[in-house]
C-alpha positions in Angstrom: 0.0 0.0 0.0 1.2 3.5 -0.8 1.8 5.7 2.2 -0.4 8.7 1.9 -0.1 10.2 5.4 2.1 10.3 8.5 0.2 10.7 11.8 2.3 12.1 14.7 1.9 11.9 18.4 3.1 15.0 20.2 4.4 14.6 23.7 7.7 12.7 23.7 7.5 12.2 19.9 7.7 15.7 18.3 9.6 17.0 21.3 10.9 15.8 24.7 8.1 17.4 26.5 7.4 15.1 29.4 9.8 16.7 31.9 8.4 20.1 30.9 4.9 18.8 31.8 6.2 17.4 35.1 7.7 20.7 36.1 4.6 22.6 35.0 2.4 20.3 37.1 4.6 21.0 40.1 4.4 24.8 39.5 0.6 24.5 39.3 0.5 22.5 42.6 2.6 25.2 44.3 0.5 28.0 42.9 -2.7 26.3 44.1 -1.4 25.8 47.6 -0.9 22.1 47.4 2.2 20.4 48.9 2.3 17.8 46.0 5.6 17.2 44.2 6.0 14.9 41.3 9.6 13.8 41.0 11.0 11.8 38.0 10.4 8.4 39.5 6.8 9.2 40.5 6.1 10.8 37.1 7.4 7.7 35.3 4.6 5.8 37.1 2.0 8.4 36.5 2.7 8.3 32.7 0.9 4.9 32.7 -2.2 7.1 32.3 -2.7 9.4 29.3 -4.2 12.9 29.6 -3.3 15.5 32.2 -6.6 15.6 34.0 -6.7 11.9 34.1 -3.2 11.8 35.4 -4.1 14.1 38.3 -7.0 11.8 39.2 -4.8 8.7 39.0 -2.4 10.3 41.4 -5.1 11.2 43.9 -6.8 7.8 43.7 -3.7 5.6 43.8 -0.9 7.6 45.5 -2.8 10.1 47.8 -5.3 7.9 49.6 -6.0 10.4 52.4 -6.8 13.4 50.2 -10.1 15.1 51.1 -11.7 15.8 47.7 -13.5 19.1 47.3 -17.2 19.0 46.6 -16.7 19.9 43.0 -13.8 17.5 42.4 -14.0 17.6 38.6 -13.9 21.4 38.6 -10.9 21.3 41.0 -9.0 19.0 38.6 -10.0 21.0 35.5 -8.8 24.3 37.1 -5.6 22.7 38.3 -4.9 21.4 34.9 -5.6 24.8 33.3 -3.0 26.4 35.7 -0.5 23.7 34.6 -1.3 24.4 30.9 -0.5 28.1 31.4 2.8 27.3 33.0 3.6 24.7 30.2 2.8 27.0 27.3 4.9 29.8 28.9 7.8 27.3 29.0 7.3 26.5 25.4 7.1 30.2 24.5 10.5 30.7 26.1 12.0 28.1 23.8 12.9 25.6 26.5 11.4 22.6 24.6 12.9 22.2 21.1 11.6 19.6 18.6 13.4 16.3 18.5 16.2 15.5 16.0 14.9 14.9 12.4 11.3 15.9 13.0 11.4 19.2 11.0 13.3 17.5 8.1 10.9 14.6 8.0 7.9 16.9 7.8 9.5 19.0 5.1 10.5 15.9 3.0 7.0 14.5 3.4 5.3 17.7 2.3 7.6 18.0 -0.7 6.4 14.6 -1.8 2.8 15.3 -1.2 2.5 13.0 1.8 -0.2 14.4 4.2 0.5 15.1 7.8 -1.8 14.8 10.8 -1.6 14.7 14.6 -3.2 12.3 17.1 -2.6 13.2 20.7 -4.2 13.3 24.1 -2.6 16.7 25.0 -4.6 19.9 24.9 -5.1 22.1 21.8 -3.2 24.9 23.6 -0.2 22.7 24.2 -0.2 21.5 20.6 -0.5 25.0 19.2 2.3 26.4 21.4 4.7 23.6 20.6 4.1 23.8 16.8 4.4 27.6 16.7 7.6 27.5 18.7 9.2 24.7 16.7 7.9 25.4 13.2 6.8 29.0 13.1 3.5 30.9 13.1 2.0 28.9 10.1 2.8 25.6 11.8 -0.8 24.4 12.1 -1.2 24.7 8.3 1.4 21.9 7.9 -1.2 19.5 9.3 -4.4 18.5 7.5 -6.0 17.2 10.7 -5.1 17.8 14.3 -6.8 15.4 16.7 -6.1 16.4 20.4 -7.5 16.9 23.8 -10.9 15.7 24.8 -12.5 15.4 21.3 -12.9 11.6 21.7 -14.4 9.8 24.7 -11.5 7.4 25.4 -7.8 8.4 25.4 -4.8 6.2 24.5 -4.3 3.3 24.6 -7.8 3.3 23.2 -7.7 3.8 19.4 -10.4 6.5 19.4 -8.2 9.4 18.4 -6.6 7.5 15.5 -10.0 6.5 14.2 -11.1 10.1 14.4 -8.1 11.3 12.4 -8.6 8.6 9.8 -12.2 9.5 9.4 -11.4 13.2 9.0 -8.7 12.5 6.4 -10.9 9.9 4.6 -8.0 7.5 4.6 -7.7 3.8 5.4 -5.3 2.7 8.1 -3.3 0.8 5.5 -2.4 4.1 3.8 -0.9 5.6 6.9 2.0 5.2 9.3 2.1 6.5 12.9 5.0 7.9 14.9 4.7 7.3 18.7 7.0 7.3 21.7 5.2 5.2 24.3 3.6 1.8 24.8 0.1 3.4 25.3 0.6 5.3 22.0 1.7 2.2 20.2 -1.3 0.2 21.4 -3.6 3.0 20.3 -2.3 3.2 16.8 -2.0 -0.6 16.4 -5.6 -1.0 17.6 -6.6 1.3 14.8 -4.7 -0.9 12.3 -1.9 1.6 11.6 1.7 0.5 11.1 3.6 2.2 13.9 7.2 3.4 14.5 8.5 4.3 17.9 11.1 6.9 19.0 11.9 6.3 22.7 12.7 8.9 25.4 13.9 8.8 29.0 10.5 7.8 30.3 9.5 5.2 27.7 12.8 3.5 26.9 12.1 0.3 28.8 8.4 0.0 27.8 7.1 -2.9 25.7 7.0 -2.1 22.0 6.0 -5.5 20.7 4.2 -4.9 17.4 6.1 -1.8 16.4 7.5 -1.9 12.9 10.7 -0.4 14.2 12.0 1.3 17.3 14.6 4.2 17.1 16.4 6.3 19.7 15.4 9.3 17.6 15.2 10.4 13.9 18.7 11.8 13.6 19.3 9.1 11.0 16.4 9.8 8.7 17.7 7.5 6.0 17.3 4.5 8.2 13.8 5.5 9.1 12.8 6.1 5.5 14.2 2.6 4.6 12.3 1.0 7.4 9.1 2.8 6.6 9.3 2.3 2.8 9.1 6.1 2.3 10.2 7.5 -1.0 11.8 10.5 0.6 15.1 12.2 0.1 18.0 11.6 2.5 19.2 14.1 5.1 
């Protein structure tokens, strides 16, 4: 099958964002008067759950048994996540989270060959926009035909909902696409949608189970190797 589109995850895939998220959560906790602190070891465990609001709830339910939930618990979590997003987008705007090696060249090569680009992520639209603008410029969103993010589907990764949504919007079959992910949850999501998936690992995902991935890379600094593995007719770096 001819590859007509590449679908990208965002956090950990386009950029090494996870530690930026962790630090932003901690800033939000401090600003909100909470004595919570997510260190690297704890955050590694919390990443089993996708979605920021879901991650906060997972922390409270599984790691903070004695927490007295406010009456409007969902509102509390939503507000806390909004504060975190503000800190995270500020961090992006300051240029502290660059795109990973090879990402910009891959996108440029794909666009030059008429291969369509899309995004399938659980992160918020604000986070996606801020990262793309910082890494690719003000017209970054125009690079992508479809951007699936946030809470637009009922179930987040590892459920395949976001990938099915993107495929429907692009009017493409899974066989005509490849996905680029960084985590086991992301891989499971894409594979459940029937999409051939490639993984680029990071410090939080390096030891996860990537059975079923077509190939696993440290990063895309060697794009020629990725193009050969993917069967993409794209130029070399």
